[in-house]
C-alpha positions, 0 to 999 in steps of 0.5 A: 500500500505504501509503495502504491502511494509513493508511486502515485505521488512520484508519478504526479510530482514528476510532471512538476520536476519534483521527487517525493523527497523534494516535495516533502522538503518544499512543502515543509518550508512553505508551511513553516517559513524560514528554516535551517538545513539542520532543522529540516534534516532533524524533522525528516531524520535524514543525513545532512548530505541528503537534505543538501542534495534535495535543497540543491535541486530545489534551489537550481529550479528556483523554488528555494533560496539559501540566505545567510542566517542572522545569528550564525555564520555557519548556517543558512536559512532556507526559504521558499521563492514566489515560484514555489508559493505559486506552485503550492496550490498545484501540490495540494491538488496532487495530494488531494487527488492521490488521497481520493484515489487511495480512498475511492473504495470507501464511503465519505464517512469512512474516508473522513474517519481514515483521514482523521485517524491518520492525522491523529497518528501523525500528530502524536507520533514520537519519531 
């Protein structure tokens, strides 16, 4: 099931030149605002080199920018560009479409309950 979900997301994201990893980072920065690379890495429990590569790609595509950190000479703040913010509604539409495909065999009440339960799991997960 998880593989099907990943495949569906990757197929739709590829149309926008994104990987699932890049999508997750991009949407996190859009949601939280300026973040350091270390903060992003901790959030996703990913090594620094993997986060750096994903950010490099997003930066090359004009979606994220690295700026000097105001209080640390060694850190950079990562933030979303206008291009990324303009793209966000399309990203939300992808998630909505993939979720609809995933829950197509459920009734409205069941699909709503599944979303509620998954949201609870995500909110309370101690990862």
